[in-house]
C-alpha positions as CSV (number, residue, x, y, z in Angstrom):
1,M,0.3,0.1,0.1
2,G,0.9,3.1,-0.9
3,Q,1.7,6.7,1.3
4,P,-1.6,9.4,1.1
5,I,-1.1,11.8,-1.0
6,A,0.5,14.9,1.0
7,I,-2.0,17.6,2.3
8,E,-1.2,20.6,-0.2
9,A,-2.5,18.0,-3.2
10,V,-6.2,17.2,-1.8
11,K,-7.9,20.1,-3.0
12,P,-7.1,19.9,-6.2
13,L,-7.8,16.2,-6.2
14,V,-11.2,16.5,-4.6
15,R,-12.0,19.3,-7.5
16,S,-10.4,17.1,-10.5
17,T,-11.9,13.9,-9.2
18,I,-15.9,15.6,-9.4
19,A,-15.0,17.9,-12.4
20,A,-14.3,14.8,-14.1
21,H,-17.2,13.3,-13.3
22,T,-19.2,13.4,-16.6
23,F,-22.3,14.6,-14.4
24,F,-20.0,17.8,-13.9
25,T,-18.5,18.6,-17.4
26,S,-20.9,21.2,-17.8
27,Q,-20.6,23.2,-14.6
28,T,-18.9,25.2,-12.5
29,V,-16.3,23.5,-10.4
30,L,-14.4,26.0,-8.3
31,D,-11.2,25.7,-5.8
32,D,-12.2,27.9,-2.9
33,N,-8.7,29.7,-2.1
34,G,-11.3,32.6,-0.5
35,D,-11.1,34.5,-3.9
36,S,-14.4,32.6,-5.3
37,M,-17.2,34.4,-4.2
38,E,-17.0,35.8,-7.8
39,L,-17.1,33.2,-9.6
40,E,-19.8,31.4,-7.6
41,E,-22.3,34.4,-8.1
42,A,-21.7,34.0,-11.8
43,A,-21.7,30.8,-12.3
44,L,-25.2,30.8,-10.2
45,N,-26.5,33.9,-12.0
46,N,-25.5,32.4,-15.9
47,P,-28.9,31.5,-17.1
48,A,-27.5,28.9,-18.7
49,L,-26.0,27.4,-15.7
50,G,-27.7,28.6,-12.6
51,Q,-25.9,26.1,-10.7
52,C,-22.2,25.4,-8.6
53,V,-20.0,22.8,-6.7
54,T,-16.8,24.6,-4.5
55,V,-14.5,22.9,-3.0
56,L,-14.1,24.7,0.5
57,P,-11.0,25.1,2.7
58,L,-9.7,22.5,4.2
59,L,-12.0,22.5,7.5
60,D,-9.1,20.6,10.8
61,A,-6.8,17.6,10.7
62,E,-6.8,15.5,13.3
63,L,-3.2,13.3,14.1
64,M,-3.4,10.0,12.8
65,S,0.6,9.0,14.1
66,L,3.5,10.3,13.5
67,Q,6.2,8.9,10.4
68,G,9.6,9.8,11.2
69,H,11.2,13.4,12.1
70,G,9.2,16.5,10.2
71,A,5.9,14.2,9.1
72,A,2.6,13.5,10.5
73,L,-0.5,11.6,9.3
74,L,-3.9,13.5,9.5
75,R,-6.9,12.8,8.6
76,V,-8.6,15.9,6.3
77,G,-12.0,17.0,7.2
78,L,-13.1,18.8,3.5
79,A,-16.2,19.8,2.1
80,V,-18.3,20.6,-0.8
81,R,-20.9,22.7,-1.7
82,F,-23.3,21.9,-4.1
83,A,-25.8,25.7,-4.9
84,V,-28.5,26.3,-7.1
85,N,-30.1,29.4,-7.7
86,P,-33.8,27.9,-7.6
87,A,-34.8,30.6,-10.6
88,K,-32.1,29.5,-12.7
89,H,-31.3,26.0,-12.0
90,Q,-31.6,23.4,-13.9
91,L,-30.6,20.1,-12.1
92,D,-31.9,19.0,-8.4
93,V,-29.2,19.7,-6.0
94,L,-29.8,16.6,-4.6
95,E,-28.9,14.7,-7.1
96,M,-25.5,16.8,-7.5
97,M,-24.8,15.7,-4.1
98,R,-25.3,12.4,-4.8
99,K,-23.5,12.4,-8.6
100,G,-20.3,14.4,-6.6
101,T,-19.8,12.1,-3.3
102,G,-20.1,9.0,-5.7
103,A,-17.2,10.2,-7.6
104,L,-15.4,10.8,-4.3
105,L,-16.4,7.2,-3.5
106,A,-15.8,5.7,-6.8
107,Y,-12.0,7.0,-6.2
108,S,-11.5,5.5,-3.4
109,I,-12.5,1.8,-4.7
110,A,-10.0,3.2,-7.7
111,D,-7.2,4.2,-5.3
112,K,-7.4,2.6,-1.5
113,R,-4.1,5.1,-1.0
114,D,-6.6,7.9,-1.3
115,C,-9.4,6.7,0.2
116,F,-12.0,9.3,0.6
117,S,-15.1,8.4,3.3
118,V,-18.6,10.5,4.1
119,A,-18.4,12.3,7.0
120,P,-20.2,11.5,10.2
121,K,-21.9,14.4,9.9
122,A,-23.0,13.8,6.2
123,F,-24.0,17.5,4.9
124,I,-25.7,20.5,6.0
125,I,-27.9,22.9,4.3
126,S,-27.0,26.5,3.6
127,D,-30.0,28.6,3.8
128,G,-28.7,32.0,4.7
129,D,-29.1,33.3,1.2
130,P,-32.6,34.3,-0.5
131,G,-31.0,33.7,-3.9
132,L,-29.5,30.0,-3.1
133,L,-30.0,26.7,-2.4
134,A,-27.0,24.5,-1.2
135,Y,-25.8,21.9,0.7
136,T,-22.5,21.4,2.0
137,C,-21.7,17.8,2.2
138,F,-18.5,16.6,4.0
139,F,-15.7,14.6,3.7
140,E,-12.4,13.2,5.4
141,K,-9.0,12.0,3.6
142,A,-5.9,10.3,5.4
143,C,-3.0,12.8,3.7
144,V,1.1,13.2,5.1
145,M,2.0,17.0,5.9
146,R,5.3,17.6,6.3
147,Y,6.5,20.3,8.8
148,T,10.1,20.5,7.4
149,D,11.8,20.5,3.5
């Protein structure tokens, strides 16, 4: 069994895995680095789309084990927001959640070294904006964080 991926590769892997699924080929899938709000708004207000998938910043991490000097095996928490503009959407947000989760779990089956799992709190509704229907889904993944170069 190989080593889990580096912590800095987790978010790009989530984004690329979801984006590669045929269900999401014509949709916006963003990697949020604190600068995606305008891109999300544009996708949600686009009459042809009206939906957006956003991989949020890593939420937290728990130490699984030390990996020798300068490295630790962590289990990170991550979140993906599936959002639709109720006035413009063409897709069912629950279907988006199901397909996105399926893409991550299918990747896990293909490569056991990079296993994703659904977090104990699987999802929450995000209903703070009247022009938005969004669910945030939570996942966990093992990764390595190196503390030295």
